[in-house]
C-alpha positions in Angstrom: -77.5 176.4 103.8 -80.7 174.5 103.5 -81.9 171.6 105.6 -81.3 169.0 102.8 -77.5 169.5 102.9 -75.0 168.1 105.2 -71.4 169.5 105.6 -68.8 166.8 106.4 -65.4 167.0 107.8 -62.5 168.1 105.6 -61.5 165.4 103.0 -58.4 165.0 100.8 -58.2 164.0 97.4 -56.6 164.4 93.9 -58.1 166.8 91.2 -59.3 164.4 88.2 -59.8 167.5 85.9 -60.8 171.1 86.1 -61.9 173.1 83.0 -61.9 176.9 83.8 -64.1 177.5 80.7 -66.8 175.3 81.8 -66.4 176.6 85.3 -66.1 173.1 87.2 -64.3 170.0 87.6 -64.1 166.9 89.7 -62.0 165.5 92.7 -61.5 161.9 93.5 -61.6 161.4 97.4 -58.8 159.5 98.9 -61.3 157.7 101.1 -63.2 156.4 98.1 -66.8 157.2 97.1 -68.2 159.4 94.4 -66.1 162.1 92.7 -66.6 165.7 94.2 -68.0 168.4 92.1 -65.5 171.4 92.3 -67.3 174.6 91.1 -65.2 177.6 89.9 -66.7 179.9 92.5 -65.4 177.5 95.2 -62.0 177.6 93.8 -62.2 181.6 93.3 -63.1 182.0 96.9 -59.7 180.2 97.6 -58.1 182.9 95.4 -57.4 180.8 92.3 -59.2 180.7 88.9 -57.8 177.2 88.0 -56.2 174.1 89.5 -53.8 171.6 87.6 -55.1 168.0 87.0 -53.5 165.8 89.4 -53.0 168.4 92.3 -53.7 167.3 95.9 -56.6 169.2 97.4 -58.2 169.5 100.8 -61.9 170.4 100.8 -65.0 170.6 102.9 -67.9 169.1 101.1 -71.6 168.8 101.4 -73.9 166.1 100.3 -76.8 167.3 98.2 -79.5 165.6 96.2 -77.3 166.0 93.1 -74.3 164.6 94.8 -71.1 165.5 96.6 -70.1 169.1 96.0 -67.1 171.1 97.4 -68.1 173.9 99.7 -64.5 175.4 100.6 -61.1 174.8 99.4 -58.7 174.6 102.3 -55.5 173.7 100.7 -53.8 172.8 97.2 -50.5 171.2 96.5 -49.2 171.0 93.0 -48.8 167.6 91.1 -45.7 165.7 92.0 -42.5 166.9 90.3 -41.0 164.1 88.1 -37.5 165.8 88.5 -37.1 166.7 84.9 -36.4 170.4 84.3 -39.4 172.6 83.6 -37.5 174.8 80.9 -33.9 174.9 80.1 -33.8 178.5 81.0 -34.9 178.1 84.5 -31.9 177.6 86.8 -32.3 174.3 88.6 -31.5 173.7 92.4 -27.9 173.7 93.1 -25.6 174.2 95.9 -25.5 178.0 95.4 -29.3 178.5 94.2 -32.6 177.6 95.6 -35.8 178.8 94.0 -37.3 179.1 97.4 -34.7 182.0 98.0 -36.2 184.0 95.1 -38.9 186.4 96.4 -42.4 186.5 95.1 -43.1 189.6 93.0 -46.7 190.9 92.6 -47.9 190.7 89.0 -50.9 191.0 86.9 -51.6 188.5 83.9 -51.4 190.4 80.6 -52.6 187.5 78.6 -52.3 183.6 78.7 -53.3 181.1 75.9 -53.3 177.7 77.2 -53.5 176.1 73.5 -50.3 178.0 72.7 -48.8 177.0 76.1 -47.7 180.3 77.4 -48.5 184.1 78.1 -47.1 187.2 79.7 -47.5 189.0 83.0 -46.4 192.3 84.3 -44.7 192.8 87.6 -45.8 196.0 89.3 -43.5 198.9 88.9 -41.5 197.2 86.0 -42.0 197.8 82.3 -40.8 194.4 80.9 -43.2 191.5 80.3 -42.4 188.3 82.1 -42.7 185.1 80.2 -45.2 182.4 81.7 -44.9 178.9 80.4 -47.8 176.4 80.8 -45.6 173.8 82.4 -44.5 176.1 85.0 -48.1 176.9 85.8 -48.9 173.0 86.1 -45.9 172.5 88.3 -47.2 175.5 90.3 -50.7 173.8 90.7 -52.4 176.0 88.2 -54.0 175.2 84.9 -54.8 178.5 83.4 -54.6 182.2 83.9 -57.1 184.9 83.1 -56.3 188.5 81.8 -56.1 190.8 84.8 -55.7 188.1 87.3 -53.4 189.1 90.4 -50.5 186.5 90.9 -47.5 186.2 92.8 -44.3 185.1 90.7 -40.9 183.9 91.4 -39.0 185.5 88.3 -35.7 184.6 87.0 -33.6 185.9 84.3 -33.6 183.5 81.2 -31.8 183.7 77.9 -34.4 185.9 76.2 -35.4 187.8 79.3 -37.6 187.5 82.5 -39.5 184.4 82.9 -41.7 183.0 85.8 -40.1 180.1 87.6 -43.1 179.6 89.8 -46.6 181.1 89.9 -49.0 181.3 92.8 -52.4 183.0 93.5 -51.8 186.1 95.1 -54.5 185.5 97.9 -52.6 182.2 98.7 -49.1 183.9 99.1 -50.8 186.6 101.4 -52.4 183.8 103.6 -49.1 182.0 104.0 -47.3 185.2 105.2 -49.9 185.8 108.0 
């Protein structure tokens, strides 16, 4: 760190937008002030390659001559759920079912096409593909996935096979268990 930077206390805000292709996005701080630059490298250090627009985020920042920039991501919460079902094939919370009871499975992204709105991943040790829908990603706090990316998924059986009901960055799940 150089003498012309000043690291501030953690701040909270909302992701305005993040573009993994461009490698950056911006956060609107709750306390007001200028938007905060969120670089892809800072997000990757947290264990994610993307973050959904509208997600709640806690950061440490530094003020530089070019503006306020995120230094470290401390926490991310997905955008608020509007109560509508994500997909018809995904079981909804009921008296006898809770998605929280479905264990995370370690997986690797096979491919994901944001423009098409879906992709596939492979759970370690299982031969079949797992369908991943872009709306499941958004509600999980992610915006995109990269081929080969390690993720943790809560997988359910749908009408056409196994599908992700929740996706998390692998590092995030590991941190929450420790």
